[in-house]
N, C-alpha and C positions, 0 to 999 in steps of 0.2 A: 164728861157724863154722857152716860149710854142708857137712856132710859130703855131701849129695847132690849138690852142685854138682861139688864136688871128686872126685867119683867114689872118695873116701877114697884120694886118688893117694896120699898121704904114709904113712910108718908111723905117725905121730901121729895121724893121722885115724882109721885102721883099729883103732889100740888103743884109742882114746876109746871106739869103736861097741861094741867087744869087751868092753871092761872095764865099758861101762855095761850093756851088755847082761846081764852075769854080775850083776853088781849087782841087777837085777831079778830074777834067777833066785832069788837069794839073798833077795830080799824076798818071793817066791814062798811061802817055808819058812813064814812064820809068817800065810798067810791061814787063815782062818776060814770052811770051805763046809760047813757040816753037813748044808745042803739037797742040793745038787747033786755036792758032792766034787770040783768043778772050782776049780783054785785059780789063780790070775792074780798075777803079781808085777809093779810096775811102777818105773823109775827114772826121774827127772825130772832134768837137767843146766839149771841158771839159767844167765843172763849173766855172774855173779859165779864160776861155777866149784863152785858149792856143789851137792850129790847130794841129792835129796830121795825117801826110799823110799814106796811104797804096796803094798797090797795088798788083796784084796777081802775081804769081811766080809758073811756070811752071817746072819741073823737068826732060828732056829727059832721056829717060833709066832706070827711076823710077815707082815705082807703081803710078796710078794716084793720089791714096788716099794720096799721099804726096804733094800735089798742096797746095799751102799757098792761100788762098782768100783774096782778098782787105780788106775786113771788119776785117778778123783776125789780118792781118797786123798792120792795126790802130790802133787797141785795141793794139796788141804787144807792138807799138810804142811808144803808150800813156801811158803802164804801165812802161815802161823802162824811161821815161822820169818822171811818177809822184815818181817812186823809187829813181832816183837821186836827186830829189826836196825834199825828204821826206815828201811828202804830206798825208800818208797812206792812205785811201779809194779813188780809182779814180771813178770820176762822170764823166760821158760821156753824155751830154743831146742831143744834136743833130749829126746825123753821116749824111754824102751827099755821096752817090755812084754812079756811071755812067750807071748802070745795077741793075734792082731791085734786091735784095739780094734772094740767093738761100735759099733750107730750113735750109741748115746745119748754115749758118750765122746766120738766123733768131733767130735759137736754142740759140748760142753762144749769141748773144746780148739779149736776152730775160731771160740768167740765170745771166748776169752781170748787165744789164739796163735795168730792164723789161719797163719802161716809157719812153724809148728813143725815139727821132721822126726821121723820115726816109727823105731824102730830093731827089726827083729824078727829072730828067729833060735833054732835049739835052742842048750840048752847044752853047750859044747864039742863044738861041730860043727867038722868041717873047713872046711867052707864061711864065708866072711865073712858079717856080717849083712847083712841086707837094709835099706836105707834109703831110707824113702818121705815125699815132702812130702805133710802131711795137705792142703795146698790143691788141689795139683796130681793126686794119685793118690788119695787116699781119698775124700775130700769135696770135687769141684771148684766144687759148688753148695749152698754151706752156706746153712741161715738163718739171718740174722744180724737183720732188723728194726731196725736202730740206733735208728728213729725211737721205739721204745718203750721204750728206757731213758733213764730222766730223773732223772740223779743229784742233782740241785739237790733232788729231795723227800727226799733222805737226808744233806743237809746238817747233819749233828746234831751236838753236842756232849755227850760223857757228863756232864760237871758239869752243864749248864744242864737235864739231866734230872732229876736228884736230886730237884727239888722237886716235880715230877708225876709221881713212880712211889708205887704202892699196893704197898709191900715185904711179904714173908711176916716173921711174927713170928720173932726169935730169929737175922734174918740179919745178921751183921756188916758192917763199914762196909766192909773190905775187900773180902768179896766181892761187896756191892752196887755197888762201884766197879768191880770186874773184868768184873760182869753187864754193867753200863752200857758198860763200853768195849767189849765184844764185841757188842752189839747195835748200837753205832753203826758197828761197822767190817764190818757183814753186809753182802753183796752180793745185795741184794736190786732190783737193777738194772732189773729187768721190772716185778713188782707192786708196788712202793714200801712193802711191808709186813716189813720188818726183823723177824727171829726170832733168838735167843740159848739157850744151854744152859750152865750152869754146873754141873759135878760137884762134889760139897759132902762134906767128911770128917765122921765122927762128932765132932771136935773144933770144926768150923765153918770148916774149911780150905779153901779152894778150890784143887782138886786139877787143874783142865782146864775149859776154855772153847772154846768152839766157836759161830760162827755160819752161818747159811744160805747156801747157793751156787747162784743161780737161774740156770734157763736159759728162753731166749726162745721155748722150746718146754713151759716150765712141769714137763712130765714128767718129762726127766733131770735136774732140780733134787734139789741135797743138802740135806737137812736138817740142821739144828742140832746133834739129838743124835747124828749121826753123824760130823759134824766136831769136835764133842768129843771122841768118843771116840778119834778119831786124833790130835788134840792128847794126850790122856792117853797110847796110846801112841808118841807122837813122844819124849815126855819120857822114857818107860822106856825104849824101845828103841832112842833115839837115832838116828830115823829120816832126821834131816839134819846131812851131814857133808862136810868140805872136799875135794873133790880126789877122783881116782881113783888105783889102785882100791880097792876096800871090802870088807874082810873083817868078816864080820856070824856072829857066834856064836847060832845059832836058836834053841836050848835054852833057852840063859840070857835072849834076849830075850821067849821065850814067858812064862818064869817071870818074869822083870821084870814084864811087862805083868799076869801074873795076879795078882802082890803087888799092884799099884797099883789093878786093878778091885776086889780085897779092899776098900780103905778106902772106896770109895764109898757114903755112905750116904744121899745126897739128891740130888734132881736140881731144880734150879731151871732153869725156862723165862721167857725174858722175849718179851715181845711187846706190842704195843699193844691197848689196850681196846677192842673191837668190830672187829678185826681183820677184814679178808675173807681173809685167810690166818691159819689158827688150826692150830697145831702142837699143841695140848694132848693130845687125845686121843692121837696115836702118841706122843708124847714120855712119856706114862704108861705106856702099852704097855711099850714098847722099855725103859724104867727098869726095870720088873718083870721083864722078861725077862732082861735083861743082866745087872743089879745087883741085884733084889730089892730096889730102893732107893724110898723115898718120892719123891713130887714136890710140887713147890708153883711155882705161877705168878707172877713179878712185873709186875703190869700197869702200863704204861706209859701216861700220856694222852696220847689223839690230838691231834700236831699239827693246825694250821689247813692246812699245806702237804699233809698224809696225803691218801689217794686217797679220794675219794665211793664 
């Protein structure tokens, strides 16, 4: 699908752009922006016709750099859904956003979906949405540095790691398995130091998992806590849906997430011993701010292929 090259010449093309943009505006109603008050929604359309919603999340009392942007959120939701469906590589063709993407989000999208199209526009406006090419219109000279990426360093198997972990006490076998599965699926393509999080209930049940999403510039990277939070939201709010149009009941969705968040009692961080990229401090801080939850770290013995 190339809405831009077609110029949305057909009614179907125009309808897709309008409906995807409307989905983004609905997602915006779920945004949490206690610091800026500036809410953003996004809706990503993948190659299979599934739509993945995202919204920005700010954390009061935390560094601004920990903010989750709507585009990052939508991609995190899409990655989770694709993994659950065992699809392999994720391809997103179009993403609608309620505000022009910032530089961080443009860079993140360029690294993963260089040919993606961006749909922008007002809600319910008389004019047709604007469709832009990320590569040609918004970031023609994106930094990619493909040579920095070395997937061979991350060719890990969760089962093989079980014997090399130092797990917290009372961590159930199921939680351990899900923690390591999230760890090996981390997008740590540039540093080679994967990180993952598991949200655990008082009964010891895994509620959500998430893993890091790195950027070549490092600074736009998304932490494992934030992606786990979007996994929790995706399950509670049904943020991945097939086909358009989408109808979202925002009050019910907000209540559903609040109920899920109340169940989180522990956050387990998974990372290598001696990691050069260490998320422990920020995960502990965010856990206390968002959930009033305790944290523990599942240490994985450093493999011989790890970075020096």
